[in-house]
mmCIF file of the N, C-alpha and C atoms, coordinates in Angstrom:
data_MODEL
# 
_entry.id   MODEL 
# 
loop_
_atom_site.group_PDB 
_atom_site.id 
_atom_site.type_symbol 
_atom_site.label_atom_id 
_atom_site.label_alt_id 
_atom_site.label_comp_id 
_atom_site.label_asym_id 
_atom_site.label_entity_id 
_atom_site.label_seq_id 
_atom_site.pdbx_PDB_ins_code 
_atom_site.Cartn_x 
_atom_site.Cartn_y 
_atom_site.Cartn_z 
_atom_site.occupancy 
_atom_site.B_iso_or_equiv 
_atom_site.pdbx_formal_charge 
_atom_site.auth_seq_id 
_atom_site.auth_comp_id 
_atom_site.auth_asym_id 
_atom_site.auth_atom_id 
_atom_site.pdbx_PDB_model_num 
ATOM 1   N N  . MET A 1 1  ? -9.428  9.492  18.981  1.00 0.00 ? 1  MET A N  1 
ATOM 2   C CA . MET A 1 1  ? -10.874 9.818  17.938  1.00 0.00 ? 1  MET A CA 1 
ATOM 3   C C  . MET A 1 1  ? -11.548 8.838  18.939  1.00 0.00 ? 1  MET A C  1 
ATOM 4   N N  . THR A 1 2  ? -10.818 7.722  19.728  1.00 0.00 ? 2  THR A N  1 
ATOM 5   C CA . THR A 1 2  ? -11.244 6.293  19.691  1.00 0.00 ? 2  THR A CA 1 
ATOM 6   C C  . THR A 1 2  ? -12.158 6.438  21.132  1.00 0.00 ? 2  THR A C  1 
ATOM 7   N N  . GLY A 1 3  ? -11.491 7.925  21.849  1.00 0.00 ? 3  GLY A N  1 
ATOM 8   C CA . GLY A 1 3  ? -11.879 7.801  23.438  1.00 0.00 ? 3  GLY A CA 1 
ATOM 9   C C  . GLY A 1 3  ? -13.321 8.793  23.119  1.00 0.00 ? 3  GLY A C  1 
ATOM 10  N N  . LEU A 1 4  ? -13.025 9.801  21.740  1.00 0.00 ? 4  LEU A N  1 
ATOM 11  C CA . LEU A 1 4  ? -15.089 10.293 21.262  1.00 0.00 ? 4  LEU A CA 1 
ATOM 12  C C  . LEU A 1 4  ? -16.180 9.374  21.279  1.00 0.00 ? 4  LEU A C  1 
ATOM 13  N N  . ALA A 1 5  ? -15.707 7.897  20.681  1.00 0.00 ? 5  ALA A N  1 
ATOM 14  C CA . ALA A 1 5  ? -17.106 7.341  19.874  1.00 0.00 ? 5  ALA A CA 1 
ATOM 15  C C  . ALA A 1 5  ? -17.843 6.497  21.701  1.00 0.00 ? 5  ALA A C  1 
ATOM 16  N N  . PHE A 1 6  ? -16.535 5.847  21.775  1.00 0.00 ? 6  PHE A N  1 
ATOM 17  C CA . PHE A 1 6  ? -16.684 4.308  22.770  1.00 0.00 ? 6  PHE A CA 1 
ATOM 18  C C  . PHE A 1 6  ? -16.296 5.039  24.360  1.00 0.00 ? 6  PHE A C  1 
ATOM 19  N N  . ASP A 1 7  ? -17.169 4.943  25.371  1.00 0.00 ? 7  ASP A N  1 
ATOM 20  C CA . ASP A 1 7  ? -17.050 5.057  26.319  1.00 0.00 ? 7  ASP A CA 1 
ATOM 21  C C  . ASP A 1 7  ? -16.760 3.839  27.530  1.00 0.00 ? 7  ASP A C  1 
ATOM 22  N N  . ASP A 1 8  ? -16.391 2.644  26.649  1.00 0.00 ? 8  ASP A N  1 
ATOM 23  C CA . ASP A 1 8  ? -16.030 2.223  27.278  1.00 0.00 ? 8  ASP A CA 1 
ATOM 24  C C  . ASP A 1 8  ? -14.123 1.130  27.353  1.00 0.00 ? 8  ASP A C  1 
ATOM 25  N N  . ALA A 1 9  ? -13.850 1.263  27.805  1.00 0.00 ? 9  ALA A N  1 
ATOM 26  C CA . ALA A 1 9  ? -12.050 0.304  28.564  1.00 0.00 ? 9  ALA A CA 1 
ATOM 27  C C  . ALA A 1 9  ? -12.191 -0.344 27.027  1.00 0.00 ? 9  ALA A C  1 
ATOM 28  N N  . THR A 1 10 ? -12.791 -1.485 27.025  1.00 0.00 ? 10 THR A N  1 
ATOM 29  C CA . THR A 1 10 ? -12.132 -2.087 26.399  1.00 0.00 ? 10 THR A CA 1 
ATOM 30  C C  . THR A 1 10 ? -12.446 -2.373 24.852  1.00 0.00 ? 10 THR A C  1 
ATOM 31  N N  . LEU A 1 11 ? -13.764 -1.489 24.437  1.00 0.00 ? 11 LEU A N  1 
ATOM 32  C CA . LEU A 1 11 ? -14.204 -1.432 23.740  1.00 0.00 ? 11 LEU A CA 1 
ATOM 33  C C  . LEU A 1 11 ? -13.241 0.203  23.051  1.00 0.00 ? 11 LEU A C  1 
ATOM 34  N N  . ILE A 1 12 ? -13.153 0.007  23.277  1.00 0.00 ? 12 ILE A N  1 
ATOM 35  C CA . ILE A 1 12 ? -11.891 1.422  22.904  1.00 0.00 ? 12 ILE A CA 1 
ATOM 36  C C  . ILE A 1 12 ? -10.434 0.953  22.126  1.00 0.00 ? 12 ILE A C  1 
ATOM 37  N N  . ASP A 1 13 ? -10.135 0.144  23.882  1.00 0.00 ? 13 ASP A N  1 
ATOM 38  C CA . ASP A 1 13 ? -8.493  -0.836 23.123  1.00 0.00 ? 13 ASP A CA 1 
ATOM 39  C C  . ASP A 1 13 ? -9.389  -1.623 21.443  1.00 0.00 ? 13 ASP A C  1 
ATOM 40  N N  . ASP A 1 14 ? -10.344 -2.654 21.698  1.00 0.00 ? 14 ASP A N  1 
ATOM 41  C CA . ASP A 1 14 ? -10.991 -3.002 20.439  1.00 0.00 ? 14 ASP A CA 1 
ATOM 42  C C  . ASP A 1 14 ? -10.835 -2.378 18.961  1.00 0.00 ? 14 ASP A C  1 
ATOM 43  N N  . ALA A 1 15 ? -11.077 -0.846 19.591  1.00 0.00 ? 15 ALA A N  1 
ATOM 44  C CA . ALA A 1 15 ? -11.249 0.105  18.269  1.00 0.00 ? 15 ALA A CA 1 
ATOM 45  C C  . ALA A 1 15 ? -9.286  0.227  17.911  1.00 0.00 ? 15 ALA A C  1 
ATOM 46  N N  . LYS A 1 16 ? -8.759  0.796  18.493  1.00 0.00 ? 16 LYS A N  1 
ATOM 47  C CA . LYS A 1 16 ? -7.725  0.887  18.695  1.00 0.00 ? 16 LYS A CA 1 
ATOM 48  C C  . LYS A 1 16 ? -6.638  -0.817 17.682  1.00 0.00 ? 16 LYS A C  1 
ATOM 49  N N  . LEU A 1 17 ? -6.958  -1.592 18.237  1.00 0.00 ? 17 LEU A N  1 
ATOM 50  C CA . LEU A 1 17 ? -6.253  -2.470 18.050  1.00 0.00 ? 17 LEU A CA 1 
ATOM 51  C C  . LEU A 1 17 ? -7.000  -2.653 17.049  1.00 0.00 ? 17 LEU A C  1 
ATOM 52  N N  . GLY A 1 18 ? -7.762  -2.555 15.914  1.00 0.00 ? 18 GLY A N  1 
ATOM 53  C CA . GLY A 1 18 ? -8.550  -2.456 14.728  1.00 0.00 ? 18 GLY A CA 1 
ATOM 54  C C  . GLY A 1 18 ? -8.268  -1.403 14.309  1.00 0.00 ? 18 GLY A C  1 
ATOM 55  N N  . VAL A 1 19 ? -7.846  -0.520 14.325  1.00 0.00 ? 19 VAL A N  1 
ATOM 56  C CA . VAL A 1 19 ? -6.981  1.153  13.446  1.00 0.00 ? 19 VAL A CA 1 
ATOM 57  C C  . VAL A 1 19 ? -6.027  0.068  12.743  1.00 0.00 ? 19 VAL A C  1 
ATOM 58  N N  . LEU A 1 20 ? -4.607  -0.429 13.869  1.00 0.00 ? 20 LEU A N  1 
ATOM 59  C CA . LEU A 1 20 ? -3.633  -0.377 13.965  1.00 0.00 ? 20 LEU A CA 1 
ATOM 60  C C  . LEU A 1 20 ? -3.806  -1.828 12.421  1.00 0.00 ? 20 LEU A C  1 
ATOM 61  N N  . ALA A 1 21 ? -4.286  -2.148 12.985  1.00 0.00 ? 21 ALA A N  1 
ATOM 62  C CA . ALA A 1 21 ? -4.793  -3.647 11.951  1.00 0.00 ? 21 ALA A CA 1 
ATOM 63  C C  . ALA A 1 21 ? -4.405  -4.025 10.721  1.00 0.00 ? 21 ALA A C  1 
ATOM 64  N N  . ALA A 1 22 ? -5.402  -2.418 10.494  1.00 0.00 ? 22 ALA A N  1 
ATOM 65  C CA . ALA A 1 22 ? -5.429  -2.061 9.425   1.00 0.00 ? 22 ALA A CA 1 
ATOM 66  C C  . ALA A 1 22 ? -4.339  -1.440 8.927   1.00 0.00 ? 22 ALA A C  1 
ATOM 67  N N  . SER A 1 23 ? -4.003  -0.379 9.200   1.00 0.00 ? 23 SER A N  1 
ATOM 68  C CA . SER A 1 23 ? -3.109  0.176  8.839   1.00 0.00 ? 23 SER A CA 1 
ATOM 69  C C  . SER A 1 23 ? -1.889  -1.295 8.212   1.00 0.00 ? 23 SER A C  1 
ATOM 70  N N  . VAL A 1 24 ? -1.752  -2.091 9.314   1.00 0.00 ? 24 VAL A N  1 
ATOM 71  C CA . VAL A 1 24 ? -0.122  -3.148 8.873   1.00 0.00 ? 24 VAL A CA 1 
ATOM 72  C C  . VAL A 1 24 ? -0.982  -3.334 7.522   1.00 0.00 ? 24 VAL A C  1 
ATOM 73  N N  . ILE A 1 25 ? -2.631  -3.673 7.018   1.00 0.00 ? 25 ILE A N  1 
ATOM 74  C CA . ILE A 1 25 ? -3.148  -4.405 6.366   1.00 0.00 ? 25 ILE A CA 1 
ATOM 75  C C  . ILE A 1 25 ? -2.464  -3.440 5.083   1.00 0.00 ? 25 ILE A C  1 
ATOM 76  N N  . ALA A 1 26 ? -3.148  -2.377 5.432   1.00 0.00 ? 26 ALA A N  1 
ATOM 77  C CA . ALA A 1 26 ? -2.526  -1.048 4.401   1.00 0.00 ? 26 ALA A CA 1 
ATOM 78  C C  . ALA A 1 26 ? -1.482  -0.995 3.599   1.00 0.00 ? 26 ALA A C  1 
ATOM 79  N N  . ALA A 1 27 ? -0.125  -0.456 4.882   1.00 0.00 ? 27 ALA A N  1 
ATOM 80  C CA . ALA A 1 27 ? 0.536   -1.026 3.875   1.00 0.00 ? 27 ALA A CA 1 
ATOM 81  C C  . ALA A 1 27 ? 1.682   -2.116 3.276   1.00 0.00 ? 27 ALA A C  1 
ATOM 82  N N  . ALA A 1 28 ? 1.149   -3.194 4.200   1.00 0.00 ? 28 ALA A N  1 
ATOM 83  C CA . ALA A 1 28 ? 1.690   -4.443 3.177   1.00 0.00 ? 28 ALA A CA 1 
ATOM 84  C C  . ALA A 1 28 ? 0.781   -4.866 1.857   1.00 0.00 ? 28 ALA A C  1 
ATOM 85  N N  . VAL A 1 29 ? -0.442  -3.810 1.417   1.00 0.00 ? 29 VAL A N  1 
ATOM 86  C CA . VAL A 1 29 ? -0.737  -4.652 0.598   1.00 0.00 ? 29 VAL A CA 1 
ATOM 87  C C  . VAL A 1 29 ? -0.282  -3.429 -0.285  1.00 0.00 ? 29 VAL A C  1 
ATOM 88  N N  . SER A 1 30 ? -0.277  -1.626 0.266   1.00 0.00 ? 30 SER A N  1 
ATOM 89  C CA . SER A 1 30 ? 0.347   -0.809 -0.678  1.00 0.00 ? 30 SER A CA 1 
ATOM 90  C C  . SER A 1 30 ? 2.168   -1.705 -1.196  1.00 0.00 ? 30 SER A C  1 
ATOM 91  N N  . ALA A 1 31 ? 2.486   -1.640 0.304   1.00 0.00 ? 31 ALA A N  1 
ATOM 92  C CA . ALA A 1 31 ? 4.173   -2.037 -0.632  1.00 0.00 ? 31 ALA A CA 1 
ATOM 93  C C  . ALA A 1 31 ? 4.232   -3.024 -1.213  1.00 0.00 ? 31 ALA A C  1 
ATOM 94  N N  . THR A 1 32 ? 3.229   -4.046 -1.406  1.00 0.00 ? 32 THR A N  1 
ATOM 95  C CA . THR A 1 32 ? 2.655   -5.280 -2.842  1.00 0.00 ? 32 THR A CA 1 
ATOM 96  C C  . THR A 1 32 ? 2.753   -4.929 -3.981  1.00 0.00 ? 32 THR A C  1 
ATOM 97  N N  . LEU A 1 33 ? 1.339   -3.676 -4.098  1.00 0.00 ? 33 LEU A N  1 
ATOM 98  C CA . LEU A 1 33 ? 1.942   -3.459 -4.897  1.00 0.00 ? 33 LEU A CA 1 
ATOM 99  C C  . LEU A 1 33 ? 2.426   -2.941 -5.547  1.00 0.00 ? 33 LEU A C  1 
ATOM 100 N N  . LEU A 1 34 ? 3.715   -1.939 -4.746  1.00 0.00 ? 34 LEU A N  1 
ATOM 101 C CA . LEU A 1 34 ? 4.460   -0.968 -5.527  1.00 0.00 ? 34 LEU A CA 1 
ATOM 102 C C  . LEU A 1 34 ? 5.465   -2.264 -6.249  1.00 0.00 ? 34 LEU A C  1 
ATOM 103 N N  . GLY A 1 35 ? 6.119   -2.624 -5.247  1.00 0.00 ? 35 GLY A N  1 
ATOM 104 C CA . GLY A 1 35 ? 7.133   -3.526 -5.331  1.00 0.00 ? 35 GLY A CA 1 
ATOM 105 C C  . GLY A 1 35 ? 6.934   -4.236 -6.545  1.00 0.00 ? 35 GLY A C  1 
ATOM 106 N N  . ARG A 1 36 ? 5.629   -4.624 -6.866  1.00 0.00 ? 36 ARG A N  1 
ATOM 107 C CA . ARG A 1 36 ? 5.276   -5.493 -8.618  1.00 0.00 ? 36 ARG A CA 1 
ATOM 108 C C  . ARG A 1 36 ? 5.087   -4.449 -9.485  1.00 0.00 ? 36 ARG A C  1 
ATOM 109 N N  . GLN A 1 37 ? 5.186   -3.693 -9.173  1.00 0.00 ? 37 GLN A N  1 
ATOM 110 C CA . GLN A 1 37 ? 5.185   -2.197 -10.256 1.00 0.00 ? 37 GLN A CA 1 
ATOM 111 C C  . GLN A 1 37 ? 6.732   -2.179 -10.982 1.00 0.00 ? 37 GLN A C  1 
ATOM 112 N N  . ARG A 1 38 ? 7.160   -1.891 -9.837  1.00 0.00 ? 38 ARG A N  1 
ATOM 113 C CA . ARG A 1 38 ? 8.574   -1.529 -10.563 1.00 0.00 ? 38 ARG A CA 1 
ATOM 114 C C  . ARG A 1 38 ? 9.483   -2.876 -10.989 1.00 0.00 ? 38 ARG A C  1 
ATOM 115 N N  . VAL A 1 39 ? 8.876   -3.692 -10.571 1.00 0.00 ? 39 VAL A N  1 
ATOM 116 C CA . VAL A 1 39 ? 9.815   -5.684 -11.188 1.00 0.00 ? 39 VAL A CA 1 
ATOM 117 C C  . VAL A 1 39 ? 9.199   -5.358 -12.663 1.00 0.00 ? 39 VAL A C  1 
ATOM 118 N N  . THR A 1 40 ? 7.755   -5.169 -12.666 1.00 0.00 ? 40 THR A N  1 
ATOM 119 C CA . THR A 1 40 ? 6.966   -4.747 -14.539 1.00 0.00 ? 40 THR A CA 1 
ATOM 120 C C  . THR A 1 40 ? 7.726   -3.734 -14.985 1.00 0.00 ? 40 THR A C  1 
ATOM 121 N N  . ASP A 1 41 ? 7.965   -2.482 -14.162 1.00 0.00 ? 41 ASP A N  1 
ATOM 122 C CA . ASP A 1 41 ? 9.165   -2.031 -15.342 1.00 0.00 ? 41 ASP A CA 1 
ATOM 123 C C  . ASP A 1 41 ? 9.920   -1.470 -15.749 1.00 0.00 ? 41 ASP A C  1 
ATOM 124 N N  . GLN A 1 42 ? 11.300  -2.342 -14.678 1.00 0.00 ? 42 GLN A N  1 
ATOM 125 C CA . GLN A 1 42 ? 12.490  -3.011 -15.574 1.00 0.00 ? 42 GLN A CA 1 
ATOM 126 C C  . GLN A 1 42 ? 11.783  -4.278 -16.060 1.00 0.00 ? 42 GLN A C  1 
ATOM 127 N N  . ALA A 1 43 ? 11.069  -5.648 -16.618 1.00 0.00 ? 43 ALA A N  1 
ATOM 128 C CA . ALA A 1 43 ? 11.254  -5.981 -16.758 1.00 0.00 ? 43 ALA A CA 1 
ATOM 129 C C  . ALA A 1 43 ? 10.914  -5.508 -18.826 1.00 0.00 ? 43 ALA A C  1 
ATOM 130 N N  . THR A 1 44 ? 10.560  -4.640 -18.382 1.00 0.00 ? 44 THR A N  1 
ATOM 131 C CA . THR A 1 44 ? 9.729   -4.360 -19.694 1.00 0.00 ? 44 THR A CA 1 
ATOM 132 C C  . THR A 1 44 ? 10.999  -3.451 -20.641 1.00 0.00 ? 44 THR A C  1 
ATOM 133 N N  . PRO A 1 45 ? 10.877  -4.090 -21.498 1.00 0.00 ? 45 PRO A N  1 
ATOM 134 C CA . PRO A 1 45 ? 12.359  -3.332 -22.051 1.00 0.00 ? 45 PRO A CA 1 
ATOM 135 C C  . PRO A 1 45 ? 12.239  -1.997 -23.126 1.00 0.00 ? 45 PRO A C  1 
ATOM 136 N N  . PRO A 1 46 ? 13.039  -1.081 -23.542 1.00 0.00 ? 46 PRO A N  1 
ATOM 137 C CA . PRO A 1 46 ? 12.808  -0.291 -23.996 1.00 0.00 ? 46 PRO A CA 1 
ATOM 138 C C  . PRO A 1 46 ? 12.062  -0.373 -25.014 1.00 0.00 ? 46 PRO A C  1 
ATOM 139 N N  . PRO A 1 47 ? 11.316  0.837  -26.427 1.00 0.00 ? 47 PRO A N  1 
ATOM 140 C CA . PRO A 1 47 ? 11.579  0.272  -27.754 1.00 0.00 ? 47 PRO A CA 1 
ATOM 141 C C  . PRO A 1 47 ? 12.488  0.577  -28.646 1.00 0.00 ? 47 PRO A C  1 
ATOM 142 N N  . PRO A 1 48 ? 12.606  0.212  -29.025 1.00 0.00 ? 48 PRO A N  1 
ATOM 143 C CA . PRO A 1 48 ? 13.981  -0.177 -30.046 1.00 0.00 ? 48 PRO A CA 1 
ATOM 144 C C  . PRO A 1 48 ? 13.346  1.972  -31.266 1.00 0.00 ? 48 PRO A C  1 
ATOM 145 N N  . GLU A 1 49 ? 14.283  2.429  -30.867 1.00 0.00 ? 49 GLU A N  1 
ATOM 146 C CA . GLU A 1 49 ? 14.927  3.643  -31.095 1.00 0.00 ? 49 GLU A CA 1 
ATOM 147 C C  . GLU A 1 49 ? 14.377  2.922  -33.242 1.00 0.00 ? 49 GLU A C  1 
ATOM 148 N N  . PRO A 1 50 ? 13.633  4.004  -33.958 1.00 0.00 ? 50 PRO A N  1 
ATOM 149 C CA . PRO A 1 50 ? 13.705  4.187  -35.055 1.00 0.00 ? 50 PRO A CA 1 
ATOM 150 C C  . PRO A 1 50 ? 14.721  4.050  -35.951 1.00 0.00 ? 50 PRO A C  1 
ATOM 151 N N  . ALA A 1 51 ? 15.527  3.372  -36.969 1.00 0.00 ? 51 ALA A N  1 
ATOM 152 C CA . ALA A 1 51 ? 16.451  3.598  -37.527 1.00 0.00 ? 51 ALA A CA 1 
ATOM 153 C C  . ALA A 1 51 ? 16.404  4.522  -38.901 1.00 0.00 ? 51 ALA A C  1 
ATOM 154 N N  . ASP A 1 52 ? 17.611  5.803  -38.743 1.00 0.00 ? 52 ASP A N  1 
ATOM 155 C CA . ASP A 1 52 ? 17.372  7.051  -39.664 1.00 0.00 ? 52 ASP A CA 1 
ATOM 156 C C  . ASP A 1 52 ? 17.714  6.402  -41.510 1.00 0.00 ? 52 ASP A C  1 
ATOM 157 N N  . ARG A 1 53 ? 15.855  6.544  -42.538 1.00 0.00 ? 53 ARG A N  1 
ATOM 158 C CA . ARG A 1 53 ? 16.459  7.087  -43.219 1.00 0.00 ? 53 ARG A CA 1 
ATOM 159 C C  . ARG A 1 53 ? 17.161  7.890  -43.956 1.00 0.00 ? 53 ARG A C  1 
ATOM 160 N N  . ALA A 1 54 ? 18.404  7.447  -44.802 1.00 0.00 ? 54 ALA A N  1 
ATOM 161 C CA . ALA A 1 54 ? 18.942  8.982  -45.552 1.00 0.00 ? 54 ALA A CA 1 
ATOM 162 C C  . ALA A 1 54 ? 18.333  8.630  -47.021 1.00 0.00 ? 54 ALA A C  1 
# 
């Protein structure tokens, strides 16, 4: 895709590096957020079940 946008080889390489860096950052942020969600879910105990009134 960068080959269609740029003619200069240096610009193409820079664009490819930018796309790769953005992908790595997005993956790291996503993994961090998903990991925090799992820890939060495990740390919260389930609500107590209501006692039967007979």
